[in-house]
C-alpha positions as CSV (number, residue, x, y, z in Angstrom):
1,X,66.7,49.3,-58.3
2,X,64.0,47.0,-56.9
3,X,64.6,43.3,-57.8
4,X,61.5,41.5,-59.2
5,X,60.0,38.8,-56.7
6,X,60.3,35.5,-58.2
7,X,57.6,32.9,-57.2
8,X,59.0,29.6,-55.9
9,X,58.2,26.8,-58.1
10,X,56.1,24.1,-56.3
11,X,55.8,20.7,-57.3
12,X,52.6,18.8,-57.3
13,X,52.2,15.5,-55.7
14,X,55.6,14.2,-54.4
15,X,56.0,10.4,-54.2
16,X,58.6,8.8,-51.8
17,X,60.0,5.3,-51.7
18,X,57.5,2.6,-52.6
19,X,55.0,5.2,-54.1
20,X,54.2,6.6,-50.8
21,X,52.8,10.1,-51.1
22,X,55.1,12.6,-49.3
23,X,53.2,15.7,-50.1
24,X,50.3,16.8,-52.2
25,X,49.1,20.2,-53.4
26,X,45.9,21.5,-51.7
27,X,42.8,20.7,-53.6
28,X,41.7,23.3,-55.9
29,X,38.4,25.1,-55.3
30,X,35.8,23.6,-57.7
31,X,34.0,26.3,-59.6
32,X,31.8,24.3,-61.8
33,X,29.4,21.5,-60.9
34,X,27.5,19.1,-62.9
35,X,23.7,18.9,-62.4
36,X,24.2,15.5,-60.6
37,X,26.7,17.2,-58.2
38,X,24.4,20.0,-57.6
39,X,21.6,17.6,-56.8
40,X,23.9,15.8,-54.4
41,X,24.9,19.0,-52.6
42,X,21.2,19.9,-52.4
43,X,20.3,16.6,-50.8
44,X,23.3,16.8,-48.3
45,X,22.3,20.3,-47.3
46,X,18.6,19.2,-46.9
47,X,19.5,16.2,-44.9
48,X,21.9,18.3,-42.7
49,X,18.9,20.7,-42.2
50,X,16.5,18.0,-41.1
51,X,19.0,16.6,-38.8
52,X,19.6,20.0,-37.2
53,X,15.8,20.6,-36.9
54,X,15.3,17.1,-35.5
55,X,18.0,17.8,-32.9
56,X,16.5,21.1,-31.9
57,X,13.0,19.3,-31.5
58,X,14.6,16.7,-29.4
59,X,16.2,19.3,-27.2
60,X,13.0,21.1,-26.9
61,X,11.1,17.9,-25.9
62,X,13.8,17.1,-23.4
63,X,13.5,20.6,-21.9
64,X,9.7,20.3,-21.8
65,X,9.9,16.8,-20.0
66,X,12.3,18.2,-17.4
67,X,9.9,21.1,-16.8
68,X,7.1,18.7,-16.3
69,X,9.3,16.6,-14.1
70,X,10.2,19.7,-11.9
71,X,6.6,20.7,-11.7
72,X,5.5,17.2,-10.7
73,X,8.2,17.2,-8.0
74,X,7.1,20.5,-6.7
75,X,3.4,19.2,-6.7
76,X,4.4,16.2,-4.8
77,X,6.3,18.2,-2.3
78,X,3.2,20.4,-1.6
79,X,1.0,17.4,-1.5
80,X,3.3,15.8,1.1
81,X,3.3,19.0,3.1
82,X,-0.5,19.2,3.0
83,X,-0.8,15.5,4.1
84,X,1.6,16.2,7.0
85,X,-0.3,19.3,8.1
86,X,-3.6,17.3,7.8
87,X,-2.0,14.5,9.9
88,X,-0.6,16.9,12.5
89,X,-4.0,18.5,12.9
90,X,-5.7,15.2,13.3
91,X,-3.0,14.3,16.0
92,X,-3.7,17.6,17.9
93,X,-7.4,17.1,17.7
94,X,-7.1,13.4,19.0
95,X,-5.0,14.6,21.9
96,X,-7.5,17.4,22.9
97,X,-10.4,14.8,22.6
98,X,-8.4,12.3,24.6
99,X,-7.8,14.9,27.4
100,X,-11.4,15.9,27.5
101,X,-12.5,12.4,27.8
102,X,-9.9,11.5,30.4
103,X,-10.9,14.7,32.4
104,X,-14.6,13.7,32.3
105,X,-13.8,10.1,33.3
106,X,-11.7,11.2,36.2
107,X,-14.4,13.5,37.3
108,X,-16.8,10.6,37.4
109,X,-14.5,7.9,38.7
110,X,-11.5,9.6,40.4
111,X,-10.6,6.2,42.1
112,X,-10.3,4.2,39.0
113,X,-6.6,4.9,38.2
114,X,-5.5,4.1,41.8
115,X,-7.6,0.9,42.0
116,X,-6.2,-0.4,38.6
117,X,-2.7,0.5,39.8
118,X,-3.1,-1.5,43.0
119,X,-4.4,-4.6,41.1
120,X,-1.3,-4.4,38.6
121,X,1.0,-4.1,41.7
122,X,-0.3,-7.1,43.5
123,X,2.9,-9.1,43.4
124,X,4.9,-6.2,44.6
125,X,2.6,-5.0,47.5
126,X,1.5,-8.4,48.7
127,X,4.4,-9.2,51.0
128,X,4.5,-5.5,52.2
129,X,3.3,-4.6,55.8
130,X,2.2,-1.1,55.0
131,X,1.1,1.1,52.0
132,X,1.2,4.9,52.0
133,X,-1.1,6.4,49.5
134,X,-0.7,10.1,48.5
135,X,-3.5,11.9,46.8
136,X,-5.0,15.5,46.6
137,X,-7.5,15.7,49.4
138,X,-8.4,12.0,49.4
139,X,-12.2,11.5,49.8
140,X,-13.7,8.7,51.8
141,X,-14.8,7.0,48.6
142,X,-11.3,7.0,47.4
143,X,-10.0,5.5,50.6
144,X,-12.7,2.9,50.6
145,X,-12.0,1.9,47.0
146,X,-8.2,1.8,47.6
147,X,-8.5,-0.4,50.6
148,X,-10.8,-2.8,48.8
149,X,-8.5,-2.9,45.7
150,X,-5.4,-3.6,48.0
151,X,-7.2,-6.4,49.8
152,X,-8.3,-8.0,46.5
153,X,-4.5,-7.7,45.4
154,X,-3.5,-9.9,48.3
155,X,-2.4,-7.1,50.5
156,X,-3.1,-7.7,54.3
157,X,-1.2,-4.9,55.9
158,X,-2.1,-1.3,56.9
159,X,-3.1,1.3,54.3
160,X,-2.3,5.0,55.2
161,X,-3.5,8.0,53.3
162,X,-1.7,11.3,53.0
163,X,-2.8,14.5,51.5
164,X,-0.6,16.0,48.5
165,X,-2.3,19.2,47.2
166,X,0.3,19.3,44.2
167,X,-1.2,16.1,42.7
168,X,-3.9,16.6,40.2
169,X,-7.3,14.9,40.3
170,X,-6.7,11.2,39.5
171,X,-3.1,11.5,40.4
172,X,-1.5,9.5,43.2
173,X,1.6,8.0,44.7
174,X,2.0,4.7,46.3
175,X,4.9,4.0,48.6
176,X,5.8,0.7,50.3
177,X,8.9,-0.7,51.9
178,X,10.6,-2.0,48.7
179,X,9.4,0.6,46.1
180,X,7.0,3.1,44.9
181,X,4.6,3.9,42.0
182,X,3.1,7.1,40.9
183,X,0.6,8.4,38.3
184,X,0.0,11.9,37.0
185,X,-2.4,12.3,34.2
186,X,-0.9,15.7,33.2
187,X,2.5,14.2,32.8
188,X,1.1,11.2,30.8
189,X,-0.5,13.6,28.3
190,X,2.7,15.6,28.1
191,X,5.0,12.5,27.5
192,X,2.3,11.4,24.9
193,X,2.5,14.8,23.2
194,X,6.2,14.8,23.1
195,X,6.4,11.3,21.7
196,X,3.8,12.2,18.9
197,X,5.8,15.4,18.1
198,X,9.0,13.4,17.7
199,X,7.2,11.0,15.5
200,X,5.9,13.8,13.3
201,X,9.3,15.6,13.1
202,X,10.9,12.2,12.2
203,X,8.4,11.8,9.4
204,X,9.2,15.4,8.0
205,X,12.8,14.5,8.2
206,X,12.5,11.3,6.4
207,X,10.3,12.9,3.6
208,X,12.8,15.7,3.1
209,X,15.6,13.3,2.7
210,X,13.6,11.3,0.2
211,X,12.9,14.4,-1.8
212,X,16.6,15.3,-1.8
213,X,17.6,11.8,-2.9
214,X,15.2,11.9,-5.7
215,X,16.8,15.0,-7.2
């Protein structure tokens, strides 16, 4: 025969020493509310809903601001690229123009670079007894201009001219006992172009680093 199950008797609130509550029964679910309690619950629910809607609105606003910031960052990056491309094109155009102008100037005054160099080398060549000047098929006009420039620089020795077909128009090499100097317009433009390319690449690198640090 099955024995009946007896429900264990549970006390209510149990107090310990000094009136300290040791245990208390779980709160009973309230089934009936006064109109005032209903109004308080309604207000609490409304406030919670408003707070939730405000939080969602703030999150949406934050997301929109982030989207605007990302778009602005991309726009600035594109603008920087456009500025760099424009600057690079301007540099290339300036180099081409400089080469055209230099070629025209050398065509009209092929002796100008050599006479300018002899004037700048006055202190070095003055004590020398001989100068050897290499140029591509040196003309009589070039020889006469070089000799005059050397004399004006204080040189009193002998000037000798040698043909070097590998040198471009306007290019030369000056050799004396204690040194030498040379000028090649093509090498000058290549070095200038290389330096400008390095400057443009450095600018791109610094701009990319700046965009990376801003993220």
